[in-house]
N, C-alpha and C positions, 0 to 999 in steps of 0.2 A: 156511612159505612167506614169502619176503622181498618186501616191498612196494616197488614202483618208484615212489617219490614224484616223481621228476623227469619221469615220464610224464604227470602231471596237467597240464591246460591252464593253470591259473593259475600253476603252478610254472614252466612253460615261458615264459610271458609275463614273470615276474619275472626269470628269467635273461637274457632278451633285453634288458629294460630296463636290468638291471645292466651288461650288456656295452656297451650304447650310452653309459651314463653314464660308464663307466670309460674308454672310448676317446675321449670328447669332453671329459673333465674339464679337460684343459689346452688345449682349442681355444678360440680367441677368436671373437667374433662377426664375421662378415665385414663389412668396411667398404665392399665393392663387390660387385656381382653382375653377371656377364657384362660386366665392364668399366665399369659404370655405378655411381654412388654410391647407397647405400641411401637411400630417402626418409627425411627428418627434418623435424621442425618447428623445429629450432634456428635456422636462418636467419631465419624469420619472427619468432621469439620475441626474437631479438637486437634487432629493431627496435622491438618494443612493450613489453617488460618494464620498460624504464626509465620508462615512463609510469604504471606501477602502483605506488602508494605505500601506506605504512603510516600509519594515522591513529590517534593516541593523544590521548585527551581526559581533562580533569579538570573535574568539574562539582559542583554543589550542589543538592540538592532538599530541599524542606521535609518535616519529619518529622511524622507523625501521633502526637500525644502524648496519653496519658491525661489527662483534665481534672483529675485529682487532682494530677498532677505540676505543674499550673499554679498550685496553691495553696501559697504559701510556708509557711503553718503546717503543712500536711500534710508538706512536705519536712523542715521543722525537726524535727517530732515523730518521724518515722521515720528521720531522718538520711539523707535521699535528696538526692544532689547535683542542682544545677540542670541540667535537660536542655537540650541544644542544639536550637535551633529548625530547624537544617539539618544535613545530613550530607553528607560528601564522596562523590563517586562517580567512577569511572574506567571507560574502556571502550577497547577496541582493535578496529580494523577496517581496512578497505582503502578505497582511492579511485582514481579514474582521472583523469589530467590530459587534459582535452579542449581546452584552449586554452593553449599554452605561452607565447604572447606576453603574455596577461593573467594568467597563473597560476591559471586556473580549474580546480577539481577537482570532479568528480561523485562523490557517495557516497550511502549510505542515510541517511535522517533519524534512524533509530534508532541510528546510529553516533555522531552528534554531538549528540543530544538532551540538553538541560540543561547543555551544555558551557559553561565560562567560560574554558577554555584549550584550544586545539587545536594539536598538534604534528604536523607531516607529516614522515616520514622517507623520504627517496628511496633508490633502489637503490644509489647511490654512497655512502650513509651520511650525507649531509647532512640536518640537521634544521632545518625552517623553521616559524615560527609562522604560523598561518592564522586567518582570521576568517570568520564566516558571512555569506554574501551573501543567502541566503534558504533556506527550507525548505518542504516541502509534506508534511505527515504523511499526508495521504490517499493519496498514491502512494508514500510512503517515499522521496522524492527530496530531496536537499540539495545546495546548491552552496556551496563554500567558496573562498576566495581566498588565495593566498600570493605572496610575492615572486617575480617572473618572472625567475629567475636560472639561465640555461642549462638550461632545461627541455626535455623531449620530450613530445609528446602523441600520442594515438591518434585518428585520423580516424574519425568515425562514418560509417556507410553506411545504406542503406535497409533497416530491419529488417522492413518489410512484404514484402520479396522473399524472406525465409527460407522454406524449405520443410521439413516433416517428413523427417528423414533427412539433412540437411545436417550436415557435421562442424563442431564448434565446440570452442573451447579456453577453459577458465576459469582466469583468472590472479588470484591474490590475494597479499596480503602480511600474513599474520596474525600476531598476538602478538609482533611485532617480530623474528621469527625469520628472516625473509628471505622471498623469494617462493616460491610453490608454483604448479605448472602441472599441470592435469588436462585430459584430452581426453574427447570423446564426441560424441554426435549431438543434434540437436534431436528431442526425443521427441514434443512436442505444441506447438501454438500456441494463443494466445487463451485460456489457462486463467483461469477466474474462478470466483467462488463459493466460494473456499477460506477466507475469513475472515481472511486475512493482513493485507490493507489495505482501505481504504475503496473504492478503485478498483482493479480487478484486470484485467489483460490480459497475463498472464505468458507468457514463453517457458519451456517445460519441457525440461530436459535431464538426461541421465545422466552428464554430466561432474561429478565430485565437487565440491560446494560445501560446505565444512565451516565450523564456527564460526570467526569471524575473517576469512573471506573475504568477508563482507558488504561491498558497495560496490566490489568488484573488477570486472574487465573480463571480459566474454564476447565473444570475437572469432571471426571466421571464419578459414579457412585462408590468407586474403590478409592477415591482421593488421588487419582492419577491425573497428571496434567495433560489435557488434550488440546488446549488452545490458549491464545493470549487475546483477551477481549480488546476490541479496537474501535468499533463504530456502531451506530444505530442508524436505521432508516426512519426519518421522522420529518414531517413537515412543520411540527410545532416546536421541535427541540426536546420533547419528552418521549419517554419509551412507549411504543405502540405494539411491542411484541415482535419486532424484527431487528435482531441484533446480529453482529458479525464478529467472528473471532478468526485470528490467523491460526491455521493448523500447526501444532507444535512441532511436527516433522519439518515443516518449512522453516519455522523460527529457529529450530536447533541447527538446521543446515546453514542458515545464515549466520548464526552464532559461531559455529565452527570456523567459518571463513574470516570472520571479524576477529576472532582470537588468534588465528594463524597469521594473517596478513594485514589486518586493520582495515580491509576493504572487501567488497564483494565483486568478483569477476564474473560478468554475465557471459552466458554462452551465446554463440552466433553460428547460424547455419547458412544464412545467405538466401532465404526464401521469403516470399510474400504470399499471403493467402487471404481468401475472402470466404465469407459465409455462402452456404448453398441456398439460394432462393428457390421458391417453387418452380420458376422458369428454368433455372439451371438444372434442377432435379429432373425435370421433364426431358430437357435437352440431352442430358447425360444418361438417361434411362435409369434413374435411381428410384427405389421404392420409398426411401425416406430421405429427410433433409439434414440428418446428422452428418458431421464430418466438415472438412475444409478443403477447398480447392485451391491448388498452387497456381498463382497467376504470374509469378516471376521467379526465375532462378538465376542468381548472379553467377557471372563467369568465374571459374577457379574457386568457387565457394565450397565449403563442405558438402552442401547439398548437391551441387553439381558433380563433384568428385564421386559421390555415392551413387549417382545415376538417377536422382530425382528430376522430373521434367514438368514443364507447364502443362496444366490439364490433369495431373495426378490428383486424385481425391484421397486425402489422408483420413483414415478411419480409425486408426489406433496408434499409440506410441508406447512402446514397451509393454504391450498387452492391455493398456488402458484405453478405453473407448474415447474418441475424440467427438465433442459435441458441436464445436464452432471454431472460428479462426482465433478468438480470444483464448480458448482452451489451448491451442497450439502455442501461441505466443507465451503463455504462462509456463507451459511445460519446458519450452526451449530456454526462455530467459532465466529460469531458476536452475538450470543444469550447470554443474561445474565444468570448467574447460578441461578437455581431454576425455570426457565420458563418451562411451559408445552407446548409442540408442538405436532401437529398432523401429522403423517406420513400416506400417502396413498400409498400402495404398490400393486404390482401384484404378487400373489403367485398362482402357478398352473393354470394361466389363469384367476383367480378370483381377484377382488379388495377387499382389507381389510384395515382397519384403526387401527392405534396403537397410543397411547398417551405416549410420552417419556418425562421424566422430566430431564432437563439438570442439569448435575453435574459439580463440579469444576475439574480442571485437577490435576493429580497426581503431588505433589510437588517434586522438584528435591532434591535429598539427598546430604548433605554435611558431611556425617558421616564416610566416609572411613578413615579419618585421625585417628580416635579412634580405628579402626578395624585393619589396617595394615599400618605400618609406610612407606611402599613403596608407599602408595597413599596419603601421606600427600600433601595437596594443590590441590587435585583433587576433582571436584564435578561431579557426574554422576546422571542420572535419566532415567526413562522409555522414550521411543521414543514417542513424542507427535504427535497428529493428523495433525498439521501443517507442520510436517517434511516431506521432500521428501522420507525418508526411511519408513514412517509409512505404515503398511500393506505390505511391501515388504521385510523387513529384521527383524529378531528376534535378540534382543540384548539390550544393554543399550547405551545411547549416552552421551559423555563426554561434560559436560557444561563448565568446566573451568580447566585449568592446570596452576598452578603458575610457572612463568619463573624461571628457575634455580633449580626447585625441582627434586627429583629422576625420577619422571614420565616424566618431561620435558626433562631431559637428556637422558632418554630412548627412546624418540621419540614420546610420546603420545601428542596429540593436541586436543584443543577444536573442536567439531564437528566430532570427530572419533566415530565410533560405534564399541563397543566391543562385539564380537559374541561368544567368547569362553575364558575361563580361564583355564590355564594348560590343554588344549585339551578337556576341558569339556564344551559343549555348555551352554550359559546362555541366557535365553529368557526373564527374567524379572529382576527388580531391586533387588527383594528379592533374586533371585537365584545368582545374581552377589555378593551381600553382603555376602552371605553364602560361596561362593567359594573363596573369598579373606580373609575370617575370620580365617586365619591361620598364624602362626609365621614361615613362610617359608623365605628363603633367596632370593628367586626370584619368579617372576610371569611371565608366558608366556601368552601373549594376542594375539588373532587373531582379527585384526581390519579391518574395512572397511572405507576407505577414498576416497569419491567420487565414482568412479567405480572400484577402485583398492583395493585388499585385501593384507594384509601383516601381518607377526608375528613380534611382538617386545617383548623384554625381559626387565623387570625391576629388577635391583639388588641393594643391599645395597652398 
């Protein structure tokens, strides 16, 4: 009996597909449909792509050397050449011209970090040297400036008006190969808690953002700048449809501060908060888990002066709903000093509003040198709100330790938290300075480094 293979459904489908491919192999895509031009992003891109540039940097960073290599006798004995104290680095990324008249370019801090030379390549092939105006590693925003010679910029728009589902286009100029354009939609807004930056309020998009596109433009279909591409979520290093961009409202706010003062001054309210777990929601009689609960209010802080208390549940700030404690930290940390903000909180089941005036952060002290010679070359300060220790540990944080100093030889390192001096707990900078203001031959510190605690002794 002869089998009729062509009667099988999958064979029939194959023949139909083959016929369609064969008959359309020489057919071109239509340029018009029903007498109208096919929709295209090309006209919009013609106006904005000249504003997206390639950024190439050269830099130098200090090398960590084995102490043995610093000993000339060791090098001579083993015939080891002298090791350079620094090594050269290079990086490639993208940038966006946001002010053609002044030659201002927005990019990511990690693109130009440690750079001693920055070269910007325009779409028309011109190469211009640029200098750093200012950087903010906490948000990964940097502003550089180049000669304003026949430049084109992209005008920012209100990124707060974005909605999930809006179409967006990511433009980059990676690796000096020329521009790349990808399209997608806004997948989510206000992404935080990713551990990418200190302050996170990302736009998430499925428009491909690949290595080298960092610092490039995220635009809407009108060609308006809505974000600065900064990172992807990927386990393999390639794009999987989860990209993140810094909202342009945030980037421009940082830019204004960098242009005005050369630095970003963070807001400080003096509160610590935590997420609302199911158990806490039940204990407080809440119907939902959104919001953040205040678990500490510092004395004489802006929050204390405004009337906020431990146990208050923050549900909105300036009318914007709060999802979790990270949401609060981002809103507070990105506010300029002196701004007044409205907190809406739940207290004993009733809603209340409080107006809090943002203040500057406590400045890090560099005075221990004049107080105790054992601390020469050491800088310490109060634990700031952006620290992972804030609200969890009482003590002072070490900002800097000069290599080779007594404290360095004793084992103290930048980032350590000192919780006690000579077995006496220290909760504030003032308490620490008082505890070390003695002419003793040694100091006993209890420190916290990461999740481990240890005693260290400093001796003359």
